[in-house]
C-alpha positions as MATLAB code, in Angstrom:
seq = 'XXXXXXXXXXXXXXXXXXXXXXXXXXXXXXXXXXXXXXXXXXXXXXXXXXXXXXXXXXXXXXXXXXXXXXXXXXXXXXXXXXXXXXXXXXXXXXXXXXXXXXXXXXXXXXXXXXXXXXXXXXXXXXXXXXXXXXXXXXXXXXXXXXXXXXXXXXXXXXXXXXXXXXXXXXXXXXXXXXXXXXXXXXXXXXXXXXXX';
ca = [
      -8.397  -23.528  -22.201;
      -4.833  -23.755  -23.451;
      -3.011  -20.552  -24.322;
       0.443  -19.405  -25.420;
       1.861  -16.693  -23.244;
       3.086  -13.547  -25.009;
       4.737  -12.197  -21.887;
       5.601  -13.312  -18.320;
       2.518  -13.600  -16.186;
       3.123  -14.021  -12.484;
       2.193  -17.496  -11.167;
       1.531  -18.735  -14.711;
       4.711  -18.798  -16.778;
       7.150  -17.125  -19.105;
       6.987  -16.125  -22.826;
       6.140  -18.967  -25.063;
       4.834  -21.339  -22.349;
       1.745  -23.232  -23.191;
      -0.513  -23.244  -20.153;
      -3.960  -24.392  -19.262;
      -6.109  -21.763  -17.513;
      -9.824  -21.265  -16.659;
     -11.844  -20.111  -19.641;
     -13.013  -16.897  -17.900;
      -9.404  -15.794  -17.037;
      -8.252  -16.333  -20.605;
     -11.324  -14.612  -22.225;
     -11.658  -11.676  -19.803;
      -8.014  -10.938  -18.923;
      -5.225  -12.607  -20.876;
      -6.688  -12.471  -24.485;
      -8.011   -8.864  -24.429;
      -4.826   -7.539  -22.871;
      -2.711   -9.276  -25.505;
      -0.801  -11.325  -22.865;
      -1.611  -14.639  -24.611;
      -3.023  -16.334  -27.658;
      -5.229  -19.404  -27.996;
      -3.092  -22.485  -28.346;
      -4.021  -23.825  -31.774;
      -1.823  -24.817  -34.665;
      -2.219  -21.475  -36.559;
      -1.339  -19.451  -33.490;
       1.638  -21.670  -32.727;
       3.059  -20.984  -36.131;
       2.386  -17.216  -35.772;
       4.073  -17.273  -32.379;
       7.176  -19.159  -33.545;
       7.564  -16.814  -36.580;
       7.352  -13.758  -34.226;
       9.142  -15.166  -31.237;
      12.390  -13.182  -31.598;
      10.571   -9.820  -32.043;
       8.332  -10.640  -29.073;
      11.280  -11.510  -26.790;
      13.216   -8.429  -28.014;
      10.249   -6.145  -27.316;
       9.954   -7.692  -23.781;
      13.603   -7.185  -23.066;
      13.375   -3.544  -24.257;
      10.324   -2.970  -21.982;
      12.107   -4.682  -19.087;
      15.305   -2.524  -19.354;
      13.050    0.647  -19.530;
      11.313   -0.550  -16.357;
      14.621   -1.221  -14.659;
      15.674    2.378  -15.238;
      12.442    3.666  -13.869;
      12.738    1.303  -10.836;
      16.013    3.027   -9.792;
      14.236    6.295   -9.240;
      11.312    4.601   -7.511;
      13.129    2.148   -5.232;
      12.853    3.124   -1.640;
      10.521    6.055   -2.241;
       8.384    7.042    0.815;
       4.899    8.644    0.324;
       3.071   10.323    3.266;
      -0.691   10.378    3.283;
      -2.523   12.576    5.895;
      -5.913   11.089    6.818;
      -8.455   11.597    9.543;
      -8.582    8.706   11.993;
     -10.078    7.736   15.315;
      -8.266    7.647   18.625;
      -7.585    3.851   18.127;
      -5.848    4.647   14.739;
      -8.681    3.356   12.473;
      -9.106    5.520    9.437;
     -12.395    7.168    8.495;
     -12.422    5.412    5.138;
      -9.398    3.713    3.646;
      -6.360    4.417    1.428;
      -6.783    2.853   -1.953;
      -4.640    2.442   -4.999;
      -5.848    5.762   -6.504;
      -4.508    7.668   -3.421;
      -1.110    6.040   -3.706;
      -0.915    6.606   -7.457;
      -1.882   10.291   -7.040;
       0.748   10.979   -4.424;
       3.445    9.089   -6.432;
       2.447   11.097   -9.575;
       2.559   14.278   -7.562;
       6.189   13.475   -6.545;
       7.135   13.145  -10.261;
       6.917    9.401  -10.636;
       4.924    8.059  -13.574;
       2.860    5.141  -12.140;
      -0.600    3.862  -13.310;
      -3.305    2.222  -11.200;
      -2.690   -1.154  -12.917;
       0.964   -1.119  -11.717;
       0.266   -0.735   -7.896;
      -0.332   -4.012   -6.212;
      -2.324   -3.461   -3.035;
      -3.342   -6.792   -1.605;
      -5.964   -5.243    0.775;
      -7.124   -1.619    1.434;
      -5.226    0.238    4.146;
      -7.606    0.986    7.026;
      -5.347    2.076    9.899;
      -2.569    4.516   10.524;
       0.963    3.227   10.212;
       3.870    2.353    7.772;
       3.016   -0.015    4.909;
       5.041   -1.454    2.084;
       3.295   -1.546   -1.252;
       4.561   -3.281   -4.303;
       4.677   -1.481   -7.662;
       4.979   -3.765  -10.750;
       6.621   -1.673  -13.432;
       7.025   -4.805  -15.473;
       6.163   -8.433  -14.907;
       9.726   -9.042  -14.021;
      10.523   -5.669  -12.271;
       8.791   -5.037   -8.942;
       9.702   -2.238   -6.588;
       8.567   -1.675   -3.030;
       7.316    1.753   -1.962;
       6.781    2.861    1.724;
       3.380    4.409    2.415;
       3.225    6.362    5.688;
      -0.501    6.921    6.789;
      -0.780    9.374    9.581;
      -3.186   11.994   11.040;
      -0.696   14.940   10.906;
       2.694   15.658    9.442;
       4.258   15.527   12.939;
       2.806   12.098   13.438;
       4.059   10.948   10.062;
       7.553   12.185   11.002;
       7.519   10.224   14.193;
       6.335    7.013   12.435;
       9.065    7.535    9.847;
      11.551    7.503   12.716;
      10.237    4.121   13.920;
       8.016    5.317   16.759;
       4.772    3.442   17.175;
       2.440    6.393   17.500;
      -0.569    4.667   19.001;
       1.609    3.160   21.879;
       3.238    6.499   22.573;
      -0.111    8.317   22.698;
      -1.466    5.785   25.327;
       1.668    5.969   27.370;
       1.467    9.771   27.322;
      -2.142    9.710   28.419;
      -1.308    7.442   31.343;
       1.592    9.418   32.458;
      -0.240   12.718   32.108;
      -2.974   11.742   34.648;
      -2.098   12.261   38.283;
      -4.446   12.486   41.174;
      -3.903   14.873   44.072;
      -3.992   12.710   47.132;
      -3.660   13.979   50.776;
      -2.791   10.905   53.006;
      -4.112   12.870   56.184;
      -7.417   13.798   54.698;
     -10.556   12.167   56.152;
     -12.982   10.634   53.741;
     -15.432   13.337   52.620;
     -13.362   16.148   54.069;
     -12.656   17.864   50.750;
     -16.291   17.994   49.837;
     -17.243   19.539   53.279;
     -14.637   22.382   52.823;
     -15.964   23.101   49.312;
     -19.608   23.271   50.479;
     -18.634   25.670   53.336;
     -16.849   28.033   50.965;
     -19.919   27.985   48.656;
     -22.253   28.800   51.537;
     -19.968   31.752   52.596;
     -19.630   33.136   49.047;
];
C-alpha cells in the first residue's frame, strides 16, 4: 500500500514522503496513529493544502522534545531486583519498570517512548533509548543490581560478578601442615572424642 507520511517515521521517511509499506503495517499502525494518509489524489491535495501547518506542528513538537531532552540526557536509573549468584534476574526488567522509575524521578515519559530492544534479564549497566520525538532520541542509563551497594559499585565501573568470584576464591584458604601424616588429624579428633 502506498501512503503519505504525516511525520518522520524511523526507517521509512520524512514528512510528505510517499512510501510503499505492507498493508498490515499501514492499517494497524500508521493510519490509526495518524502518522500517514493513504496515497490517493484526494489525500495528496489535502496534504499539500495543509503541508505548512503539518510541518509547523512537527517543528513545535520537536523543539518541545528538545527542551525535555536536556533534562533527561545522561539520567541514570537504579533498579533493585532479586537475582541468582550468576547474576540472572528472577524475572526481567521491562519497559514499565523503566517508565515508573523515570516518572518517580520527575521525568514525564510514556511507555511508547521507551525503546527496549529486548528485556533485561541480568544485573549490570544498560543503555536504553527514549524517543521523545521521532527526531529526538535520548539515552538513559539503567543500573540493575541486587542491592544499593552493588548498584553503587556498578556505577563506579566495577564488574560485580567478577569481583564476587575473585572474593570467594581469595576468601577460601586451607590449613595445611606439611609435617602431618595422612590421616593423623582424624586420629587425634577421634581420641579427643573418646576421652570426652
